VOPAGU-2260 file (C-alpha; in pm, 1 decimal, decimal comma):
REM VOPAGU-2260
SITE   aa  ch    i         X         Y         Z
SITE  MET   A    0       0,0       0,0       0,0
SITE  ILE   A    1     118,7     353,2     -81,4
SITE  THR   A    2      11,0     646,5     132,5
SITE  ILE   A    3      49,1     999,3      -5,7
SITE  SER   A    4      12,5    1329,0     177,0
SITE  LEU   A    5      65,7    1645,1     -20,2
SITE  ARG   A    6     -76,5    1878,2     242,3
SITE  PRO   A    7     175,8    2125,8     375,3
SITE  VAL   A    8     379,2    1992,0     662,6
SITE  GLY   A    9     632,0    2239,7     795,3
SITE  ARG   A   10     748,7    2426,8     488,6
SITE  ASN   A   11     532,6    2259,2     219,6
SITE  TRP   A   12     665,3    1906,3     256,7
SITE  GLY   A   13     488,4    1619,7      84,8
SITE  THR   A   14     503,3    1265,5     221,9
SITE  ILE   A   15     487,5     922,0      63,2
SITE  SER   A   16     503,4     603,0     269,1
SITE  PHE   A   17     498,5     246,9     143,2
SITE  ALA   A   18     547,3    -109,3     263,5
SITE  SER   A   19     899,5    -238,5     200,3
SITE  THR   A   20     917,7    -351,3    -160,2
SITE  LEU   A   21    1150,9    -331,2    -457,1
SITE  TYR   A   22     862,8    -242,2    -689,4
SITE  LEU   A   23     948,0     126,8    -689,9
SITE  CYS   A   24     830,1     254,1   -1030,6
SITE  PRO   A   25     507,0     419,9    -907,0
SITE  ILE   A   26     686,5     574,8    -608,2
SITE  LEU   A   27     966,2     711,2    -825,3
SITE  ASP   A   28     709,8     848,1   -1072,9
SITE  LEU   A   29     536,7    1035,9    -789,7
SITE  LEU   A   30     862,3    1168,1    -643,9
SITE  LEU   A   31     984,3    1292,1    -982,1
SITE  ALA   A   32     656,3    1436,3   -1111,7
SITE  GLU   A   33     762,2    1799,3   -1064,0
SITE  ILE   A   34    1131,1    1755,7   -1152,7
SITE  PRO   A   35    1256,5    1915,8   -1478,8
SITE  ASP   A   36    1294,0    1660,0   -1760,1
SITE  LYS   A   37    1669,5    1710,9   -1797,9
SITE  MET   A   38    1725,4    1610,1   -1432,2
SITE  GLN   A   39    1486,4    1312,8   -1424,8
SITE  ALA   A   40    1710,5    1023,2   -1534,7
SITE  GLU   A   41    1993,9    1108,0   -1296,6
SITE  LEU   A   42    1763,6    1169,5    -999,6
SITE  ARG   A   43    1563,0     854,6   -1074,5
SITE  LEU   A   44    1882,1     649,7   -1049,0
SITE  GLY   A   45    1982,9     817,8    -722,6
SITE  LEU   A   46    1641,5     794,4    -558,8
SITE  GLN   A   47    1604,2     432,6    -668,3
SITE  GLU   A   48    1935,2     347,0    -500,1
SITE  ALA   A   49    1828,9     523,6    -179,8
SITE  LEU   A   50    1485,0     357,1    -172,8
SITE  VAL   A   51    1628,7      11,1    -244,3
SITE  ASN   A   52    1876,4      59,9      41,6
SITE  ALA   A   53    1595,2     160,4     279,9
SITE  ALA   A   54    1361,5    -126,1     183,7
SITE  LYS   A   55    1620,8    -400,7     135,3
SITE  HIS   A   56    1903,0    -322,3     378,0
SITE  GLY   A   57    1711,0    -113,5     631,8
SITE  ASN   A   58    1380,6    -300,5     652,1
SITE  ASN   A   59    1503,8    -639,4     520,0
SITE  LEU   A   60    1210,0    -631,8     273,7
SITE  ASP   A   61     974,1    -689,8     567,2
SITE  PRO   A   62     629,3    -589,5     430,5
SITE  SER   A   63     514,2    -496,8     781,8
SITE  LYS   A   64     777,9    -219,3     789,5
SITE  THR   A   65     742,3     103,4     595,0
SITE  VAL   A   66     969,2     343,1     414,0
SITE  VAL   A   67     869,6     708,5     448,9
SITE  VAL   A   68     983,0     974,9     202,8
SITE  ARG   A   69     933,3    1344,9     272,7
SITE  PHE   A   70    1010,2    1578,8     -16,4
SITE  SER   A   71    1012,4    1949,8     -88,1
SITE  LEU   A   72    1153,3    2228,3    -301,1
SITE  ILE   A   73    1313,7    2491,6     -77,1
SITE  ASP   A   74    1517,1    2786,7    -207,0
SITE  ASN   A   75    1608,3    2624,2    -543,1
SITE  GLN   A   76    1697,8    2294,2    -374,8
SITE  TYR   A   77    1509,8    1966,8    -404,9
SITE  TRP   A   78    1511,3    1773,5     -75,8
SITE  TRP   A   79    1421,2    1412,0      -1,7
SITE  VAL   A   80    1427,7    1266,0     348,1
SITE  ILE   A   81    1404,0     885,8     340,5
SITE  SER   A   82    1337,8     695,2     663,3
SITE  ASP   A   83    1325,0     323,5     732,3
SITE  GLN   A   84    1247,9     113,3    1039,7
SITE  GLY   A   85    1571,0     -84,5    1042,1
SITE  ARG   A   86    1852,1    -112,3    1295,5
SITE  GLY   A   87    2048,4     170,1    1137,9
SITE  PHE   A   88    2346,3     224,8     915,1
SITE  HIS   A   89    2683,8     375,5     995,9
SITE  PRO   A   90    2849,6     500,8     677,0
SITE  SER   A   91    3221,9     558,7     675,9
SITE  SER   A   92    3314,7     921,0     727,7
SITE  ASN   A   93    3517,3     944,6     408,5
SITE  ASN   A   94    3363,7     925,4      65,1
SITE  ASP   A   95    3584,5     663,0    -100,1
SITE  CYS   A   96    3429,7     662,7    -447,7
SITE  ASP   A   97    3603,2     667,5    -780,5
SITE  SER   A   98    3521,9     954,0   -1014,2
SITE  ASP   A   99    3299,3     725,2   -1225,0
SITE  PRO   A  100    3049,2     540,6   -1002,0
SITE  MET   A  101    2963,6     294,1   -1278,5
SITE  GLU   A  102    3320,5     159,0   -1264,6
SITE  TYR   A  103    3328,4     136,7    -885,1
SITE  LEU   A  104    3350,4    -216,7    -752,2
SITE  PRO   A  105    3454,7    -290,4    -394,2
SITE  PRO   A  106    3758,5    -517,5    -342,3
SITE  ASP   A  107    3546,8    -824,6    -260,8
SITE  GLU   A  108    3383,2    -791,1    -604,9
SITE  SER   A  109    3034,5    -768,6    -457,1
SITE  GLU   A  110    2775,3    -510,2    -544,6
SITE  ASN   A  111    2776,7    -367,5    -189,7
SITE  GLY   A  112    2884,5      -4,2    -180,2
SITE  ARG   A  113    2803,2      88,0    -538,4
SITE  GLY   A  114    2471,2     249,8    -440,3
SITE  LEU   A  115    2636,1     474,7    -182,7
SITE  CYS   A  116    2893,0     586,2    -435,9
SITE  ILE   A  117    2616,5     671,5    -681,9
SITE  LEU   A  118    2439,5     879,0    -416,0
SITE  TYR   A  119    2752,4    1086,4    -354,8
SITE  GLN   A  120    2797,2    1139,3    -729,9
SITE  ILE   A  121    2437,4    1246,8    -800,0
SITE  PHE   A  122    2332,9    1453,0    -498,0
SITE  ASP   A  123    2487,0    1774,2    -370,4
SITE  GLN   A  124    2428,4    1672,7      -7,5
SITE  VAL   A  125    2406,9    1321,9     139,8
SITE  GLN   A  126    2354,8    1305,3     517,4
SITE  TRP   A  127    2239,4    1038,8     765,8
SITE  ASN   A  128    2091,6    1089,9    1109,0
SITE  ARG   A  129    2291,3     955,2    1406,8
SITE  LYS   A  130    2100,7     629,2    1420,8
SITE  GLY   A  131    2142,9     571,8    1047,0
SITE  THR   A  132    1773,3     520,4     974,5
SITE  GLU   A  133    1714,4     849,7     794,2
SITE  LEU   A  134    1887,8     974,9     481,3
SITE  ARG   A  135    1870,1    1337,4     365,7
SITE  LEU   A  136    1939,6    1404,9      -1,9
SITE  CYS   A  137    1962,4    1744,2    -168,8
SITE  LYS   A  138    1995,8    1845,4    -532,2
SITE  GLN   A  139    2055,6    2209,5    -619,9
SITE  LEU   A  140    1861,8    2345,3    -916,6
SITE  GLU   A  141    2074,0    2498,8   -1186,4
SITE  ASN   A  142    2106,7    2872,6   -1133,9
SITE  ARG   A  143    1837,0    3055,1   -1318,5
SITE  SER   A  144    1921,3    3389,4   -1467,7
SITE  LEU   A  145    1757,6    3660,1   -1265,6
SITE  ILE   A  146    1563,7    3941,2   -1427,6
SITE  PRO   A  147    1735,0    4268,6   -1339,1
SITE  MET   A  148    1528,2    4497,3   -1122,8
SITE  LEU   A  149    1415,7    4819,3   -1283,6
SITE  ARG   A  150    1527,7    5136,5   -1110,1
SITE  ASN   A  151    1323,8    5454,4   -1104,7
């Protein structure tokens, strides 16, 4: 089940919550509905990685646990706050990603770690809460040219 709340919470935050699943297409479509077309593919990849991590690694795909996503546009920045009901995650303090996340492969040749590297490549800010159950992602909009103010 997907629950959506678009009523203003705080500073016009929308909320989507869903039972842990890897079927994320409808959730991603909702989260990206207001995003400019030229940013959609990159942000879809990043948000998919974050949602998979929350559902799979955080909630262990337990359908009784939910993933909650709050989202907003504040001062030319898109924000997503993704929460799970897992035990938490403690990322390393240094961002040890290669310049091309698609070529990143950890030494044990597993897929673990690739998603985190992609997050750091796509988003301008990637932050976890202390417990490691909430991820904050931010993407800055490209600077728009301002119309000069007319002077009298």
